[in-house]
N, C-alpha and C positions, 0 to 999 in steps of 0.2 A: 647479428641473425637469428632469426628463432630456431629451434629442434624441431624434428617433422611430433616428436613425442607433446611438444609447450604446446606446438599450433595445437593438434588436437586434444589435449586439456581446456583449453579456450573455448575450442568450438563443444564441447562436451557440455559447456552450462548451458546452452538451450534448452537440456532435458533438468527436468527437476531432479531426477535419479542425484545426478552427477551437481548438482548442487544443494542437493541434500549430503551429499556423502565428505564435498570437500567444505561443505561451509561457506562458499562464494558464489555471489553472480557479476554478472558484466555491466556496468553504467557506459556510456560514451557521448562524445559532444561534450565542449568547453563549462554548460551552464549546470549541468549535471557537474561535473568533475570538479567546477569553482565550489559548488554549492556544497559538493561529501568533503573538500579539503577545509573549507571554514567551517561547517556541522561536527563533521565526523572522522578528521583525515587519521586517525589511531585508525580507523579500517581501511581505508586504502592502502591492500596489499603489495599493490606493482602497476606501473603505469606505463602503457607501448604510447606514444606520439610519432608523430610529423616532426623532421628537423622544423621546418619553420615557428612550430607552435611552441617551441623550447624558449622559456623566457616570459612566455602572455598567462603564464597559469605556475602557480605554486608546485615547487617538485622537492623541496628541503626536506630530508627526514623516508622520502617515497620512496626505495628501489623502481628505476625509470629505465626505461627500454624506447631507445631512436629507433625509428623501423622505416620504409620507405611506401610508397603512396599502394606496390604490388603485395606488400605483405599482410599491409594496416586491410586490404581487403580479402585477403585469406581469413585473417581472425575476426572483422566486424562480424557485428549479428546484424546492420542495417542492409539494408538493397543502395544508401549512402553514404559510405563510410565519412565519420564528422573529421577523420583527423589526430583523434585521443579517444585511448579507452584503457579501463582499470577494472582490475580485479578488487574486488571487495566483501568483508567478512560479515554471512549473515551473524546479528547479535546470538548467541545465547540466550533463550529463555528466561533464565536463571539472573541474569544481569538487567531485563529489560525492569524500566520502572512501575512502578503502579503506586499512582498518587493518594495520598488520602484526602478524606474531605470531597467536598461536595464535584460535581464534575458531571459533562455529560460523554455517556462511549459512544459506539457501535458497535454491533456485534453482525456479520456476515453470515447469512445461511443459505448456503450454495448460489452463492450467487458467482456465476461462471465466465459473465465477457470481463477480459482485462484489461478493456476500456474501462467496464465499471469501476471497477477494484480501482485502476491506477485512478481515476477522478475523485470518486470519493476519499482515497487516501489523501489528496490534493485541497479535497476542501476541508479535509481535518484538519490541516493547516495552516489553511488560511482563516479558519473561524478560532482556531484554539480547543476542538475537540479531545477531552483527556488520551481518547487511546482507542483504539482499533482492533476489535477482534475477528479472525476469519477463524469460519470452521469447515466443516467436514464438505469436502463438493465445491468449496472459491477455488476459481483461478488462485493461482500459487504467486503470492505476496512479491516474488522475487522475479515471476514471469517476464523475458524481456518486452512484451506489448504493457503491461502492471508499470514497470519501471520507467519508460519513454512518458505515457498519460501523468503518473504520477509528479513529473519532473521535478524531480530534485525533493520531495515532499518527503520519501524513507526516511531521510535523514533530522526532519524535524518534528514527524510523528512517532507517537508509542505504540507502536503492533506487535499483535500477538496473533500466531496459528495458534488454535486450539480449540477442542470441541466444547457444544453449548454448559454443559453440565461441568466441565472444569472453568470455564471463563465465569461463572456466576459464582461457583464457589472461590476460586482468584478473587474477585471485586466484590464480591458482598454488596451490590447494588440495593437502593431502598425501593427503588420502581422500575420494573423492565416492561419494556412498551413494544407490543409486536403493531407495525407498520404493515396496515390493512386498509384497505378499500373501505369505507363506511365506519372505521373505530371513532370512537366520540370523545376520545379522553385526551384533556388539552396535554401542552409541553412547553413548557417556558424556564426562564432560569430560575432555579428556587435553592436549597441550600442542604440539595439532597444529592445523591450519588444516580443518574439515573444512567439506564443501561435501553437504548432501543433497537429493536433488531430490523433487521434488512433481508428480504426473504428474494428466494431465487428470481429470476426474470420472467417465469414462465407461469411454476406452479405456487407461486410465492412461499412462508414461512413453513417449514417443516409440522410436524405433530409434535414432535419433541419440544418444539421452541414454541408452540402455539399454548402446549399445556404449563411451560415455563413462567409465561405472562402474568404480568399480574393485570394489565391492561391492553389497550387498544387505542395507536390512533392513526390519524389518517389525514387526506389532502379532502376537500371536495371541490369539485369539478361543476362547469354548469350542468345541468339538468340533460339538453339534449347534447351532447356532446359525442364522436363518436370514436373517443380512443377508450379503451377499461382503463388501463391505466398510465402512471407514470414513469419512466426509466427511473432506476433507482437510485441512479446515483442522481437525479434532481431530485428526487425524494429524499435523501441523503445533507442536501443542500439548503431546499426547504425547512428539514426536521431542525437542520446546525442554527439556520438566520432565524426560528422561531424563538430558539433557546438561547438565545447569545444577543438579539434586536430585541425583543420584547419584553 
């Protein structure tokens, strides 16, 4: 049986303020938990699950709580609880790795939709993007909707939350490309460290980021199109495909 204080503490993690204070976030479902246990088991602090799921997931070394369906509904962040919920530590920035050598990185400039951010994280995992930097104004990387959209890729992608200038100082890329309509620079696999900046869904890249770019890359569409732009998560996938597959 969980105390009211414990239930309240778990529920508070729907808000960024309390995720940051406690350095914890919530994952739910067999897929997310199994991925976390396989890739980053040391980050799982506590798990809550229905009795019928015991034996179906690896629990050794993890503080485990067996709960009933009524209690699971009280602590779940989903409309339809999936029977297993875990508290996971947010890695400290100093423990996140910055790889040396060539590779593709993304910087998100005020990308606000959690579904877009989560899908971009998943895209980074699929293609092997070296790292993802999330700047000011972005949906929180550990927002519940971001977690669900990323489908476990948080545990296999190097992600950072930091301002653009700090990202550039830390990464020291050879090229910084801004994704804009009409950009002419070409992107492809190279022996350089490349940072591609993806802007806000409505207003695009901020002036600070535009001024910091060494070139602009774009995606050509047909001339008589009605769409003004592509979805930012689709844009990320196209640039990743160009880099790794051309």
